[in-house]
N, C-alpha and C positions, 0 to 999 in steps of 0.2 A: 556342585562346583561352588567354591567359596566366593562371596561377593566382594568386590573392591569398594563398593559404595552402597549406602542405604539411605533411604529418604521416606517420608510419609507419602508424598504425592510427586509423581513424575508427570510433567506436562511436556508433550512432544509438539513442537511448533512454536516459533517465535514471532508470529504475526500479531496483528492487533488483538485477536481473540486470545491467543496464548499469553501475551503479556498482560492483558486485562484480567485474565483468570489468575495468573500468578499474584497480581496485586490484590485481587479479591480474597484469595485464600489466605495470604499471609496476614491480611487485616483481620481475618477470623481466627488467627492463631495456628494455622497449619504450617508444617515444614515442607517446602517445595524445592524441586529441582526442575528448571526449564532448559530444554535442549533444542537445538535446531541444526540441521545438517549443513546449513550455510550461515546465515546471520539474521538479524532482526529484519522483518518485512521482506524476506526473500521471495515470497510468492505473491498472491493477489493483493496482499496488504500494501505492497510497494509498487503495484502496477495498476492503479486505479486513477480516476480523475480528481480525487480529493474533494468530492462533493459531500457537504453535510446536508443531508436530505431534509427538506420540509415535509416530504412524503407525497407531495403533489404529483410527482412523476408516476406513482403507482396507484392513484385513486381509481383508475379504470381497470387495470389488470390484476391488482393485488391489494385490496383495501386493508387487509390485516397488516401487511408489511408497511403500508402507508402510515397507519396509526402508530406502529412501533417506531418508525423513523421520526415522526413528529415528536413523540414523547421523549425519545432518547436524544434528539438534537437539542432539546431544551435543557436536559440534564448536562450534556457536554458543554453547553454554553456556560453553565454555572460552575462546573468543576474544572474545566480546562480552557478558559477564555484565551490564554496565551497561544493555544494551538489553532485558533479560529480567526478567520477574517469574515466578519459578519456583513458581507457585501449585499445581501438580498438577492432575489432572483426575479426573472421575467419569463413568463411563458408567452410565446408569440406565434400566431398562425399567419400564413400567407395565402394569397389567392390560390385556390385549388385544393386547399386542405379541407378535411371532412367537417362540414358545417354542423352536422349532428353532434360530433364530438365536442366542437367548440361550444355549442349551446348547452351540452350536458356538463361541461367541466366545472362550472361554479357549484352546481348542486352535488356533484360527486365529491368535491372538496368539502362542502358543507356537511355531507353525510358522515364524514370521518373527522369533523371538527378541525379542518385545515383551512386557514385564512387564504383567500384568493381574491384580491381586490381588482376590479376591472379597470382597464386603462384604455383610453382612446388611442388610435394609432399614432397620432401626433404626440400624445403624452409618453407613449412607449419610446418614440424616437428622441424625445427630449432626454429621457433617461439613458438611452443607448443610441447615440447619433448615427452609428454605422448600420443600424437595422435597415432592412430593405424597405423601399417605398411601396412594396406589395403587401405589407403587413395589413391585415384586415381586422384582427382582434388580439388583445393582449391582457394579461393579468399579472399582478405583482404578488409574489409569494415570499416565504421566509427561508429561502435557501441560503447557504453560506459555503465558504471554502474552508477546508480543514487540512492541516499538515499531518499526513498519516505517519511520517517518520518521527516527527517531534512527539506525537501522541504516544506511539509505541515505546520510544526511547524513554520518555518520562514515566510511563507506567512501569517499565522494566526497572528504572532507577528507584522508584518508590518501593517496588517489590524487593529489590536487592538490599536496600537500606533497612528493610524490615526483616531480613534474614533469608530471602530466596537466593539460591545459587543459579547462575546462568552459564551454560556451556555452549558457545558457538562452535560451528564446524564439527559437531558430534552427531553422527547419524545412527539411528536405530536400525540394526541389521537383522535382528531376530529376537524371538521370545522363547523361553522355556515355559511350557504351559501344561496343565492338566485341566482342572475346572477353574483355574485362575492363572494369571501370569505370575510365575514364581520368580523368574529372573529376566532381565532385559540385557541384550548385548548391544553395547555402544562402540562405534568406531570413530576415532579422531581422524577426520579427513585431511588433516595437515600432516600429522606424524604417522598415521596408520596404526597407532596403538589401540588395543581393544580393552574395554572396561566391562565388567559384569556388575550390574546394578540390581538391587532389590528395592521394591516400593510396595507400600500397602495398596496404593491405587494408581492406575495409569490413566491419564486423560489424553486422548488423541485429538489435537487441535491443529492438524496439518492441512486443512483446507482441501485443495484438489488432490492431495496425496493421502487423504484419509482412508480411502478404500485399500490402498497398498499396505498401510500400517495395519488395518483391520485384518487383511488377508494373512499377515504374519501370525496373527493370533487364531487363525482358523475360522474367522467369521466374515460375513459378507456385508458390503455397503452398497446400496442402490443409488449411484450418483451419475448425473449427466455432466459432462464438461463443456463449458461454453467459453470459447476464446473471445476476448474483447481487445481490440486494438485502438490506440489513441495517438494523437499528434500533439506536439508542443510547438507553439508559435515563437518566433524570435522576440516579439514584443507583446505586451498585454493588449488585447484587442477588444476587451469588454470590461465595463465597470461592474456589472452584475453577472451572476450565473444566468445564462440564456438557454432556455429549453424550447424546442419546437412544440407547439400546442397540438399534439396528436399522440396516439398511443405510442409507447416506447418503440423506437426503431433505429436503424443505422444512421449515424451522422446527425444527431438531433440535439446535441448539448455542447455548450461552450462554458468552461469553468475557469474563472480568473485565478491565478496563483502567483501572487507577488508581482513580478515584472513580466510574466508570461501568461499565456492562456493554454488550457488543455482542451482539445477538441475530440469528440468521439460520439459514440463508440460503435463498434461492430459486435455482432453476436453470431459466432460460427461454431457449430458442434465440432469438438476435438476428441481425438482418441489417444494420441501420443503426447504425454506431458513433457517429454524430453526435448521436443523440437517446437516450442511455442515461440513464434516471432512474428512481427508485423510484415505484411507484404505490400508491394507497390500498388496492387489493385485496391487493397483496403485504404491505403493513404489517399489515393485518388478519389475513392468513394466518399471518404470523410470530408475532403475539401469540397467536393461537388455538392454534397447534401448540406453541409453547414454554410456553404456559399449561397444557398437560397435564402438564408436568414441574413447573412452579412456578405453582400456581393463583392466587396473589396478583398475578400480572402484570396481571390485568384492572383493578387499581386503580392501576397505576404510570403515571407521566407519562413520556413519551418526548420527547426534545428534537430528534431528527433521524433521518432515513432517508437512506441513500445506496446507490449501485449501482456495481458494477464489471463488467468483461467478462473472462471467462476465455477465453484462446485455447487451444482443444483440438485436438490434431493428429489428423487422420483423421476419417472418418465412422463413426457408430455402427451404421448400418444399420437402426435402429428408431426414429430420431427422438428418442431419449432421451439428453440430453447427459450425464446422470450415469453412463451406461454407458461413456463414453469415458475413456481413461486420464488420470490426473493427472500422469503422467510428462512429461518434457520431450523436445523434438525438436531435434536439432542437424543442420543441413543444409549441406553443402558444395555450393554452386551451380556448381562446376566441372563436375559431371555434366550441368548444363543449359547449359554453354557460357560461363560467367562464372567465370574462375579466381581472382579476388581478392575474392570475395563469399561470406560465410557468414551463416546465420541461426540464432539460438538463441531458442526460444519454448516456451510451455507451462510445465509444472512448477508449483511451489508457492513461496510466500515462504520456507518452511523450507529448500528445496533451492537457493536462489539461489546460494550459494557453490559448490556442486557443479556447477551449470549453468555458472557462470563458469569453473570449472576446466577443464571439458571443452571449452568454446569456446576458452579460452586455449591449451589443448594443441593444438587444430587450427590456431589462428592462428599459434602459434609454429613449428609444423612447416612452415607455408608461408613464414614469414619467416626460417627458419634459426636461430631462437633456441633454445638448448639448455637453458637454466636451467629447473629443475623448479618446480612450484607450491609456494608457501609459505603460502598463506592459511589453511590448517588449523593452522598453527603460530604465526604472528605475531599477537599480540593486536591487536584493533582499537583505534585511537586514540580519545581522548575530548577534545573541544574545547569551550571555554566557549560559543562562539557557536552550537554545535549541540546543546546540552543542554536547551534550553528546551521541547522537545516533551514532556518527562516530566511527567505529571500531579502536581500538588502541589508541585513543586520551587520554582516561583516564589513560592508562598505561604509555604513554609517559610523561604526565604531572606529574604523581605520581613519576616516576623514577627521573624526574628532580628536584622535590621538595616535598619529602614525608611528611615533617613536615607541610607544608601549606595545602596539599591535604587531610591529615588525614588518619585514619585507613582504611584498605581495608575491604569492606563489601562483595564484589563479587570477589572471587579468580580467577574464570575462566577468567573474563574480566578485572581484576584489577580495579574495580570501588571503589573509596574511598568514605568516608562519606561526604566529601565536595560536591561531585556531587549531592548526594541525597538532600542535603540542598539547593543547587542552584536551583534544579528543583522544590522542594516544595515551596521555597520562591517565585519563578516566578508564580507558580500556584495560590498561595494565593493572590499575587498582582493582578491577573486576576480574582479574586473572585471565584476560584475553590477550592474544598477540595481535597488535595492530598490523594491518596490511593496507595497501593503497585502496583496495576495494572497500574495506571496512571503514576507512577514514572518509572515503567519498560518500558512503551511505549516511554518515553522520554530519556531513557538511555540504557545501555548494560546489565543491570542485567537480569538474567534468560536466556541469549542468548548463554551461553557457554555449555560445556558438561553436567554439572549437571542440567541444565534446571530449575534453581531456587530452587533445593532441599535444598541447604544450605543458599544461599543469601537471600531467602525470609524471613527466620527467623531473620537474622542479620538486614536487612533493616527494618523489622517490629519493632524490638527493638529500632533502631535508630529513627524511626518515633514516637514511644512512648516518647523517651527522649526529643523530640522537640515539644511535644503536638500536633502532626499531627494526632495521633490515641489516642482514649480514651476508657476506659472500656473494653468491649469485642470485639471492632471493629477489632482488629488485627487478631483474629481467622477467622472471615469472610473474611478479606482481603487475608489471606494466602490460605484459601480454594478456593476463586475465582481464584487466581493467579495460584496455582498448578493444579487445575482442567483444566485450559486452556492449560497449558504446557503438561499435560498428554495426551490430545487429539493428540498432535504431536509426543509424544514419542511412544505411543502404536503401530503404524504401523511399527516401525523400531526396535522393541525389538529383539535383537539377540546378541550373544557373550557377550562382556564386558558390554553392555548396560543393559542386563538382571540382572547382579549383581548390577549395579547402581540402577535399579528400586527396587530391593529387599531392599536395604539399605534405599532408600527414603521412601518406604512403612513402614519400621520399625520406621522411625523418625516421619512421619506425622500421621500414623494411630496409632502407639503405644504410642507416646508421647502426641499427641493432639486429639486422637480419631477421626480423620478426615477420613471418609470412601470414599476415592478418587479413588482408583485404581481398578475400576470394568471394 
């Protein structure tokens, strides 16, 4: 069958690993095509707590992963400071926590060269006034918060400016194979159009979906799926990253992110990747556990819950997903009879650059490319159309010059019309069709207390004004966007949020006849 498109390297998966890999390969001179069945950070890369790990969280359970996190966090601070809030972190133990672990923690950190400076309980509460009076021990570490969307979008922009092509909403539906993948079948999930692609090398960077892609090529991947759920608070409740001083467990971390905080996480073995969503039981558990560190959490309003899936390599033997390494797995499927197919999976957001480097090393060895990795040295670019994920930036710029920024479309996050135009123009320049969902991924719309209840309508209208939407596309766009937000609202409906949901139901179901709130 004749191919519609040829490339040197096809990268499947537009998360932090796939975008980091695209950037690495084009810097070495490779010709790349990156595809994703949805859009950037569709999977775990867009459903995490945004923690830039010091490594201290894993000194007990996974020292190798701890060292990788510490080293890579330092590199990301140098090459991508605009994606990072270097807030620092506090590990705190409360009465009843394992005193043996508390005593061992500083030496465990020292063994892997991670700084952990002891704090008296009063010193810890001076740093974090809302900490419990039951704190008995604390340490200061080098944790930080990182914006995974800005990171991935900036890496993608760097790659595209150097020659990479990106196709969102393009799903791999099959391979033509013998002892190599000769052709790849892509389906455009918007138009339904099918494309036949030929590539010298295929890299599977689809995270939790890696096993499914590998199966299309007739090879097996040994993965365990761990669902993790998190909550977003209405306001920022911590100055620093706060970890419970105990081995990793449910509800033991609070990560500040601009004007909010992210609380979590859970770890539940999952089998069906199509129905991953947070539950009310998980939300209650997170509030209860994190509330032992910050008792006032019981009075907080939460605006959203969300879930992601961690792909963990290998079986734990005891059914406990937290006992499986958080390191990454790089597989050359030549050993299984397919000589132009590799998979990179597992790992952490913090180690995405390292994962990409190792995958690119293997890819280049197969392609005969001799140029060495440069991503640890070359600063990450910053692009106007990719900056609007930063909390508070839209508000700051609108307050400084409301005439230039234009009318406000999202009142919760003070997102003006000019932000939406910036994002839509950038997407069109990259050959993509803007949708409400894709614009939301690249901005702050839908991330405030109303969760898109009002701004989805205004943004949709603005996109019609600029011919980004036509005919009845807006109704489908609003449905997709609000359905996704509702998954996160449902587990935390209580108090004032219940009134908010009733109003949104009246608007969307009554005005647009969208049956969303089941």
